[in-house]
MIKOLKE-607901 format. One record per residue (C-alpha): residue number from 1; x, y, z; residue in one letter; chain. Coordinates in steps of 0.5 Angstrom, whole numbers, plus 500, padded with zeros to 3 digits. Example, Ala and Ser with C-alpha at 12.3 -4.5 7.8 and 13.67 -1.06 7.14 Angstrom:
2
+-----+-----+-----+-----+------+-----+
! seq !  xx !  yy !  zz ! type ! mol !
+-----+-----+-----+-----+------+-----+
!   1 ! 525 ! 491 ! 516 !    a !   A !
!   2 ! 527 ! 498 ! 514 !    s !   A !
+-----+-----+-----+-----+------+-----+
This chain:
343
+-----+-----+-----+-----+------+-----+
! seq !  xx !  yy !  zz ! type ! mol !
+-----+-----+-----+-----+------+-----+
!   1 ! 321 ! 682 ! 745 !    m !   A !
!   2 ! 322 ! 676 ! 749 !    d !   A !
!   3 ! 320 ! 669 ! 746 !    d !   A !
!   4 ! 313 ! 669 ! 751 !    e !   A !
!   5 ! 311 ! 675 ! 748 !    d !   A !
!   6 ! 311 ! 672 ! 741 !    i !   A !
!   7 ! 304 ! 670 ! 738 !    p !   A !
!   8 ! 303 ! 662 ! 738 !    s !   A !
!   9 ! 301 ! 663 ! 731 !    s !   A !
!  10 ! 301 ! 668 ! 726 !    p !   A !
!  11 ! 295 ! 672 ! 723 !    n !   A !
!  12 ! 294 ! 675 ! 716 !    s !   A !
!  13 ! 296 ! 682 ! 719 !    v !   A !
!  14 ! 303 ! 679 ! 720 !    h !   A !
!  15 ! 304 ! 676 ! 713 !    y !   A !
!  16 ! 301 ! 683 ! 710 !    e !   A !
!  17 ! 306 ! 687 ! 714 !    t !   A !
!  18 ! 312 ! 683 ! 711 !    l !   A !
!  19 ! 308 ! 683 ! 704 !    g !   A !
!  20 ! 308 ! 675 ! 703 !    i !   A !
!  21 ! 303 ! 670 ! 702 !    p !   A !
!  22 ! 301 ! 665 ! 708 !    k !   A !
!  23 ! 305 ! 659 ! 705 !    d !   A !
!  24 ! 311 ! 663 ! 704 !    a !   A !
!  25 ! 317 ! 659 ! 706 !    s !   A !
!  26 ! 323 ! 661 ! 711 !    l !   A !
!  27 ! 327 ! 664 ! 706 !    n !   A !
!  28 ! 321 ! 668 ! 703 !    d !   A !
!  29 ! 320 ! 670 ! 710 !    i !   A !
!  30 ! 327 ! 672 ! 711 !    c !   A !
!  31 ! 328 ! 676 ! 704 !    r !   A !
!  32 ! 322 ! 680 ! 706 !    a !   A !
!  33 ! 324 ! 682 ! 713 !    y !   A !
!  34 ! 331 ! 684 ! 710 !    k !   A !
!  35 ! 328 ! 688 ! 705 !    s !   A !
!  36 ! 323 ! 692 ! 710 !    l !   A !
!  37 ! 329 ! 693 ! 715 !    v !   A !
!  38 ! 333 ! 696 ! 710 !    m !   A !
!  39 ! 327 ! 701 ! 708 !    k !   A !
!  40 ! 325 ! 702 ! 715 !    w !   A !
!  41 ! 331 ! 702 ! 720 !    h !   A !
!  42 ! 331 ! 708 ! 724 !    p !   A !
!  43 ! 338 ! 709 ! 722 !    d !   A !
!  44 ! 336 ! 711 ! 715 !    k !   A !
!  45 ! 330 ! 716 ! 717 !    h !   A !
!  46 ! 333 ! 721 ! 722 !    s !   A !
!  47 ! 327 ! 726 ! 721 !    l !   A !
!  48 ! 322 ! 721 ! 722 !    d !   A !
!  49 ! 325 ! 716 ! 727 !    k !   A !
!  50 ! 319 ! 715 ! 731 !    l !   A !
!  51 ! 315 ! 713 ! 725 !    e !   A !
!  52 ! 321 ! 708 ! 723 !    a !   A !
!  53 ! 321 ! 705 ! 730 !    h !   A !
!  54 ! 314 ! 703 ! 729 !    d !   A !
!  55 ! 315 ! 700 ! 723 !    h !   A !
!  56 ! 321 ! 697 ! 725 !    f !   A !
!  57 ! 318 ! 693 ! 731 !    f !   A !
!  58 ! 312 ! 691 ! 727 !    k !   A !
!  59 ! 316 ! 688 ! 722 !    i !   A !
!  60 ! 320 ! 685 ! 727 !    t !   A !
!  61 ! 314 ! 682 ! 731 !    e !   A !
!  62 ! 311 ! 680 ! 724 !    a !   A !
!  63 ! 318 ! 676 ! 722 !    y !   A !
!  64 ! 319 ! 673 ! 729 !    r !   A !
!  65 ! 312 ! 670 ! 729 !    t !   A !
!  66 ! 312 ! 668 ! 722 !    t !   A !
!  67 ! 319 ! 665 ! 722 !    a !   A !
!  68 ! 317 ! 661 ! 729 !    k !   A !
!  69 ! 311 ! 658 ! 726 !    s !   A !
!  70 ! 316 ! 654 ! 721 !    r !   A !
!  71 ! 320 ! 652 ! 727 !    k !   A !
!  72 ! 318 ! 645 ! 726 !    g !   A !
!  73 ! 322 ! 644 ! 719 !    a !   A !
!  74 ! 328 ! 647 ! 722 !    l !   A !
!  75 ! 333 ! 643 ! 726 !    k !   A !
!  76 ! 334 ! 645 ! 733 !    n !   A !
!  77 ! 340 ! 650 ! 732 !    e !   A !
!  78 ! 335 ! 654 ! 728 !    r !   A !
!  79 ! 330 ! 653 ! 733 !    e !   A !
!  80 ! 334 ! 656 ! 738 !    d !   A !
!  81 ! 336 ! 662 ! 734 !    f !   A !
!  82 ! 329 ! 664 ! 732 !    i !   A !
!  83 ! 327 ! 663 ! 740 !    s !   A !
!  84 ! 333 ! 668 ! 741 !    s !   A !
!  85 ! 331 ! 675 ! 743 !    p !   A !
!  86 ! 331 ! 680 ! 737 !    m !   A !
!  87 ! 335 ! 686 ! 737 !    p !   A !
!  88 ! 331 ! 693 ! 737 !    s !   A !
!  89 ! 333 ! 700 ! 736 !    p !   A !
!  90 ! 333 ! 705 ! 741 !    g !   A !
!  91 ! 339 ! 709 ! 744 !    k !   A !
!  92 ! 346 ! 707 ! 743 !    g !   A !
!  93 ! 343 ! 702 ! 737 !    m !   A !
!  94 ! 350 ! 703 ! 734 !    r !   A !
!  95 ! 353 ! 700 ! 740 !    n !   A !
!  96 ! 349 ! 694 ! 740 !    s !   A !
!  97 ! 347 ! 689 ! 734 !    a !   A !
!  98 ! 342 ! 694 ! 731 !    t !   A !
!  99 ! 346 ! 696 ! 725 !    s !   A !
! 100 ! 343 ! 694 ! 719 !    m !   A !
! 101 ! 349 ! 690 ! 717 !    e !   A !
! 102 ! 349 ! 687 ! 724 !    d !   A !
! 103 ! 342 ! 685 ! 723 !    i !   A !
! 104 ! 343 ! 681 ! 716 !    f !   A !
! 105 ! 349 ! 678 ! 719 !    s !   A !
! 106 ! 346 ! 675 ! 725 !    s !   A !
! 107 ! 340 ! 673 ! 720 !    l !   A !
! 108 ! 345 ! 669 ! 716 !    s !   A !
! 109 ! 348 ! 665 ! 721 !    r !   A !
! 110 ! 346 ! 660 ! 726 !    g !   A !
! 111 ! 349 ! 658 ! 733 !    p !   A !
! 112 ! 354 ! 654 ! 730 !    n !   A !
! 113 ! 355 ! 658 ! 723 !    g !   A !
! 114 ! 349 ! 654 ! 720 !    i !   A !
! 115 ! 346 ! 658 ! 714 !    n !   A !
! 116 ! 339 ! 659 ! 717 !    i !   A !
! 117 ! 336 ! 665 ! 713 !    c !   A !
! 118 ! 340 ! 667 ! 707 !    t !   A !
! 119 ! 337 ! 668 ! 700 !    p !   A !
! 120 ! 340 ! 664 ! 695 !    s !   A !
! 121 ! 341 ! 670 ! 690 !    s !   A !
! 122 ! 346 ! 673 ! 695 !    v !   A !
! 123 ! 353 ! 672 ! 693 !    t !   A !
! 124 ! 359 ! 671 ! 698 !    n !   A !
! 125 ! 364 ! 676 ! 699 !    p !   A !
! 126 ! 369 ! 677 ! 695 !    g !   A !
! 127 ! 366 ! 673 ! 689 !    t !   A !
! 128 ! 365 ! 677 ! 682 !    p !   A !
! 129 ! 359 ! 681 ! 682 !    g !   A !
! 130 ! 356 ! 684 ! 675 !    p !   A !
! 131 ! 361 ! 687 ! 671 !    g !   A !
! 132 ! 367 ! 683 ! 674 !    g !   A !
! 133 ! 368 ! 687 ! 680 !    g !   A !
! 134 ! 368 ! 685 ! 688 !    d !   A !
! 135 ! 361 ! 686 ! 691 !    h !   A !
! 136 ! 362 ! 684 ! 698 !    p !   A !
! 137 ! 354 ! 682 ! 701 !    s !   A !
! 138 ! 351 ! 683 ! 708 !    l !   A !
! 139 ! 350 ! 676 ! 708 !    s !   A !
! 140 ! 357 ! 672 ! 709 !    r !   A !
! 141 ! 355 ! 665 ! 708 !    t !   A !
! 142 ! 350 ! 666 ! 702 !    g !   A !
! 143 ! 351 ! 661 ! 696 !    t !   A !
! 144 ! 352 ! 663 ! 689 !    r !   A !
! 145 ! 347 ! 663 ! 684 !    s !   A !
! 146 ! 345 ! 665 ! 677 !    n !   A !
! 147 ! 340 ! 671 ! 679 !    s !   A !
! 148 ! 342 ! 678 ! 681 !    t !   A !
! 149 ! 344 ! 679 ! 688 !    p !   A !
! 150 ! 339 ! 683 ! 692 !    i !   A !
! 151 ! 343 ! 686 ! 697 !    i !   A !
! 152 ! 350 ! 689 ! 697 !    y !   A !
! 153 ! 354 ! 693 ! 702 !    s !   A !
! 154 ! 354 ! 700 ! 702 !    h !   A !
! 155 ! 362 ! 700 ! 703 !    s !   A !
! 156 ! 363 ! 696 ! 697 !    t !   A !
! 157 ! 369 ! 700 ! 693 !    v !   A !
! 158 ! 368 ! 701 ! 686 !    r !   A !
! 159 ! 374 ! 701 ! 682 !    r !   A !
! 160 ! 376 ! 706 ! 676 !    k !   A !
! 161 ! 379 ! 704 ! 670 !    p !   A !
! 162 ! 385 ! 707 ! 666 !    q !   A !
! 163 ! 383 ! 714 ! 663 !    p !   A !
! 164 ! 382 ! 714 ! 656 !    i !   A !
! 165 ! 387 ! 719 ! 652 !    e !   A !
! 166 ! 385 ! 722 ! 645 !    r !   A !
! 167 ! 389 ! 727 ! 641 !    k !   A !
! 168 ! 386 ! 734 ! 640 !    l !   A !
! 169 ! 389 ! 737 ! 634 !    k !   A !
! 170 ! 390 ! 745 ! 634 !    c !   A !
! 171 ! 393 ! 749 ! 629 !    t !   A !
! 172 ! 398 ! 755 ! 631 !    l !   A !
! 173 ! 393 ! 760 ! 629 !    e !   A !
! 174 ! 388 ! 757 ! 634 !    e !   A !
! 175 ! 393 ! 756 ! 640 !    l !   A !
! 176 ! 395 ! 763 ! 638 !    l !   A !
! 177 ! 388 ! 766 ! 639 !    r !   A !
! 178 ! 385 ! 761 ! 643 !    g !   A !
! 179 ! 378 ! 758 ! 641 !    c !   A !
! 180 ! 373 ! 753 ! 643 !    e !   A !
! 181 ! 373 ! 746 ! 641 !    k !   A !
! 182 ! 367 ! 741 ! 641 !    k !   A !
! 183 ! 367 ! 734 ! 641 !    i !   A !
! 184 ! 362 ! 729 ! 640 !    k !   A !
! 185 ! 362 ! 723 ! 644 !    i !   A !
! 186 ! 358 ! 716 ! 644 !    t !   A !
! 187 ! 358 ! 712 ! 651 !    r !   A !
! 188 ! 355 ! 707 ! 655 !    d !   A !
! 189 ! 351 ! 709 ! 661 !    v !   A !
! 190 ! 347 ! 705 ! 666 !    i !   A !
! 191 ! 339 ! 707 ! 666 !    s !   A !
! 192 ! 335 ! 707 ! 672 !    g !   A !
! 193 ! 332 ! 700 ! 670 !    s !   A !
! 194 ! 339 ! 697 ! 670 !    g !   A !
! 195 ! 340 ! 697 ! 662 !    l !   A !
! 196 ! 346 ! 699 ! 658 !    i !   A !
! 197 ! 344 ! 704 ! 653 !    m !   A !
! 198 ! 348 ! 709 ! 649 !    q !   A !
! 199 ! 348 ! 716 ! 650 !    q !   A !
! 200 ! 351 ! 722 ! 646 !    e !   A !
! 201 ! 354 ! 728 ! 649 !    e !   A !
! 202 ! 358 ! 734 ! 646 !    i !   A !
! 203 ! 364 ! 736 ! 650 !    l !   A !
! 204 ! 366 ! 743 ! 650 !    k !   A !
! 205 ! 374 ! 745 ! 651 !    i !   A !
! 206 ! 376 ! 752 ! 651 !    k !   A !
! 207 ! 383 ! 752 ! 648 !    v !   A !
! 208 ! 387 ! 758 ! 652 !    k !   A !
! 209 ! 392 ! 762 ! 648 !    p !   A !
! 210 ! 399 ! 759 ! 648 !    g !   A !
! 211 ! 397 ! 752 ! 650 !    w !   A !
! 212 ! 403 ! 747 ! 648 !    k !   A !
! 213 ! 403 ! 741 ! 645 !    k !   A !
! 214 ! 402 ! 736 ! 651 !    g !   A !
! 215 ! 397 ! 740 ! 655 !    t !   A !
! 216 ! 392 ! 735 ! 658 !    k !   A !
! 217 ! 384 ! 737 ! 659 !    i !   A !
! 218 ! 381 ! 732 ! 663 !    t !   A !
! 219 ! 373 ! 730 ! 663 !    f !   A !
! 220 ! 372 ! 726 ! 670 !    e !   A !
! 221 ! 367 ! 720 ! 669 !    g !   A !
! 222 ! 365 ! 721 ! 662 !    k !   A !
! 223 ! 368 ! 714 ! 660 !    g !   A !
! 224 ! 363 ! 708 ! 659 !    d !   A !
! 225 ! 359 ! 706 ! 665 !    e !   A !
! 226 ! 360 ! 699 ! 667 !    r !   A !
! 227 ! 356 ! 695 ! 673 !    p !   A !
! 228 ! 361 ! 695 ! 679 !    g !   A !
! 229 ! 366 ! 700 ! 676 !    t !   A !
! 230 ! 366 ! 707 ! 676 !    l !   A !
! 231 ! 366 ! 710 ! 669 !    p !   A !
! 232 ! 373 ! 712 ! 666 !    a !   A !
! 233 ! 376 ! 719 ! 665 !    d !   A !
! 234 ! 377 ! 722 ! 658 !    i !   A !
! 235 ! 383 ! 726 ! 657 !    i !   A !
! 236 ! 384 ! 730 ! 651 !    f !   A !
! 237 ! 392 ! 732 ! 649 !    i !   A !
! 238 ! 393 ! 738 ! 645 !    i !   A !
! 239 ! 397 ! 736 ! 639 !    d !   A !
! 240 ! 400 ! 741 ! 634 !    e !   A !
! 241 ! 398 ! 741 ! 627 !    k !   A !
! 242 ! 404 ! 742 ! 622 !    s !   A !
! 243 ! 404 ! 749 ! 619 !    h !   A !
! 244 ! 407 ! 751 ! 612 !    p !   A !
! 245 ! 411 ! 757 ! 614 !    v !   A !
! 246 ! 412 ! 757 ! 622 !    f !   A !
! 247 ! 415 ! 752 ! 627 !    t !   A !
! 248 ! 414 ! 753 ! 634 !    r !   A !
! 249 ! 420 ! 752 ! 639 !    d !   A !
! 250 ! 417 ! 753 ! 646 !    g !   A !
! 251 ! 414 ! 760 ! 646 !    d !   A !
! 252 ! 418 ! 762 ! 640 !    d !   A !
! 253 ! 417 ! 761 ! 633 !    l !   A !
! 254 ! 422 ! 760 ! 627 !    e !   A !
! 255 ! 421 ! 762 ! 620 !    l !   A !
! 256 ! 426 ! 761 ! 615 !    g !   A !
! 257 ! 427 ! 766 ! 610 !    v !   A !
! 258 ! 431 ! 765 ! 603 !    e !   A !
! 259 ! 434 ! 771 ! 600 !    v !   A !
! 260 ! 439 ! 771 ! 593 !    p !   A !
! 261 ! 446 ! 771 ! 594 !    l !   A !
! 262 ! 447 ! 778 ! 591 !    v !   A !
! 263 ! 442 ! 781 ! 596 !    e !   A !
! 264 ! 445 ! 777 ! 602 !    a !   A !
! 265 ! 451 ! 781 ! 600 !    l !   A !
! 266 ! 449 ! 788 ! 598 !    t !   A !
! 267 ! 443 ! 789 ! 603 !    g !   A !
! 268 ! 436 ! 788 ! 602 !    c !   A !
! 269 ! 429 ! 790 ! 604 !    t !   A !
! 270 ! 424 ! 784 ! 605 !    i !   A !
! 271 ! 417 ! 783 ! 608 !    s !   A !
! 272 ! 416 ! 778 ! 613 !    v !   A !
! 273 ! 409 ! 774 ! 615 !    p !   A !
! 274 ! 407 ! 774 ! 622 !    i !   A !
! 275 ! 403 ! 769 ! 625 !    l !   A !
! 276 ! 396 ! 771 ! 625 !    g !   A !
! 277 ! 396 ! 775 ! 618 !    g !   A !
! 278 ! 400 ! 781 ! 619 !    e !   A !
! 279 ! 406 ! 783 ! 615 !    n !   A !
! 280 ! 413 ! 786 ! 617 !    m !   A !
! 281 ! 418 ! 790 ! 613 !    t !   A !
! 282 ! 425 ! 789 ! 615 !    l !   A !
! 283 ! 431 ! 792 ! 611 !    s !   A !
! 284 ! 438 ! 789 ! 612 !    f !   A !
! 285 ! 445 ! 793 ! 610 !    d !   A !
! 286 ! 449 ! 788 ! 614 !    e !   A !
! 287 ! 451 ! 782 ! 610 !    i !   A !
! 288 ! 446 ! 776 ! 611 !    l !   A !
! 289 ! 450 ! 769 ! 611 !    y !   A !
! 290 ! 447 ! 762 ! 611 !    p !   A !
! 291 ! 445 ! 761 ! 618 !    g !   A !
! 292 ! 444 ! 769 ! 620 !    y !   A !
! 293 ! 439 ! 770 ! 625 !    e !   A !
! 294 ! 435 ! 776 ! 626 !    k !   A !
! 295 ! 430 ! 776 ! 633 !    i !   A !
! 296 ! 424 ! 780 ! 633 !    i !   A !
! 297 ! 421 ! 781 ! 640 !    p !   A !
! 298 ! 414 ! 779 ! 642 !    g !   A !
! 299 ! 412 ! 776 ! 635 !    k !   A !
! 300 ! 412 ! 769 ! 638 !    g !   A !
! 301 ! 407 ! 765 ! 641 !    m !   A !
! 302 ! 403 ! 768 ! 648 !    p !   A !
! 303 ! 406 ! 765 ! 654 !    k !   A !
! 304 ! 400 ! 761 ! 658 !    p !   A !
! 305 ! 401 ! 764 ! 665 !    k !   A !
! 306 ! 402 ! 772 ! 662 !    t !   A !
! 307 ! 398 ! 772 ! 656 !    e !   A !
! 308 ! 399 ! 779 ! 655 !    a !   A !
! 309 ! 407 ! 777 ! 653 !    t !   A !
! 310 ! 409 ! 773 ! 647 !    r !   A !
! 311 ! 415 ! 770 ! 645 !    g !   A !
! 312 ! 420 ! 772 ! 640 !    d !   A !
! 313 ! 420 ! 771 ! 632 !    l !   A !
! 314 ! 427 ! 768 ! 630 !    r !   A !
! 315 ! 428 ! 769 ! 623 !    l !   A !
! 316 ! 433 ! 764 ! 620 !    k !   A !
! 317 ! 436 ! 766 ! 613 !    f !   A !
! 318 ! 438 ! 761 ! 607 !    l !   A !
! 319 ! 442 ! 764 ! 602 !    v !   A !
! 320 ! 440 ! 762 ! 595 !    e !   A !
! 321 ! 447 ! 761 ! 591 !    f !   A !
! 322 ! 447 ! 761 ! 583 !    p !   A !
! 323 ! 447 ! 754 ! 580 !    t !   A !
! 324 ! 451 ! 756 ! 574 !    d !   A !
! 325 ! 457 ! 761 ! 573 !    l !   A !
! 326 ! 461 ! 762 ! 566 !    s !   A !
! 327 ! 468 ! 763 ! 566 !    d !   A !
! 328 ! 468 ! 770 ! 566 !    q !   A !
! 329 ! 463 ! 771 ! 572 !    q !   A !
! 330 ! 467 ! 766 ! 576 !    r !   A !
! 331 ! 474 ! 771 ! 574 !    s !   A !
! 332 ! 470 ! 777 ! 576 !    q !   A !
! 333 ! 467 ! 774 ! 583 !    v !   A !
! 334 ! 474 ! 771 ! 585 !    l !   A !
! 335 ! 477 ! 778 ! 584 !    r !   A !
! 336 ! 472 ! 781 ! 588 !    v !   A !
! 337 ! 472 ! 776 ! 593 !    l !   A !
! 338 ! 479 ! 776 ! 594 !    d !   A !
! 339 ! 479 ! 783 ! 596 !    e !   A !
! 340 ! 474 ! 782 ! 602 !    c !   A !
! 341 ! 475 ! 782 ! 609 !    n !   A !
! 342 ! 473 ! 776 ! 612 !    y !   A !
! 343 ! 475 ! 777 ! 619 !    s !   A !
+-----+-----+-----+-----+------+-----+
């Protein structure tokens, strides 16, 4: 649209198109125009481009007409800017100054960089926005204000905080069979109106048989929501509760077995507990010395990659010695042990 095509004075339709009163200032006109072209730019209406084009041209004409009526209050450089041809959408619009960012950039700067039409609520690029993040705006020469920015670039990169780590304690029995853990969390979320509200949520973790201490389970984006940043991840780390009987070593289990000295020397039959509630009876004819180890295959922890197979149960024997012997008993023990083969 050339300068001579612009009506000399705006009519009520132009103000209605922009949704502003007739006594609106130039900044009011610009704010309304920016808001409307954001909504009706043809790039955002791939399915209704003809309707969007029609709205776009009406909005542009209304802006040109109403803005020109205020030229008496502007400097010559501003008047030259308003009188220059406006970009119009059409074929090849991406190669001309018709993208939304180009339109807002041209609106924000006059011929010599004078700020013509920048709402005071638009922040400078690189200045901290809500929540402390950087929010580059489409208006590159705007001034900072206490009001909330109304336009942000779609290319703004939101930072993600460090993940939140929590321990998830499990018993050996739970890690033997597998289980489901339910964890209740309360986190801050941003509502559609921009308010920060607290929300409760139940996270479910399916613990698989054989998981080890240190196994991590990540819930992406379940941390608190904050303006200008992505919500942090929550990571649960498996931690094993101490067991009164068994000690875990990788996929194997260790069990200490105490036997009296007389049984260790003469043979014995013992009942050994198996993790999970079973018992196994074992007989020994050999001498059980301190530190003697017996391995029972397949009675340890499940192997995570092949749950059908299990590690071993290692029995470590502790021999109970008498705490007091008479002189006669000492002599008898000495006589017997002197004749023993120690090789």
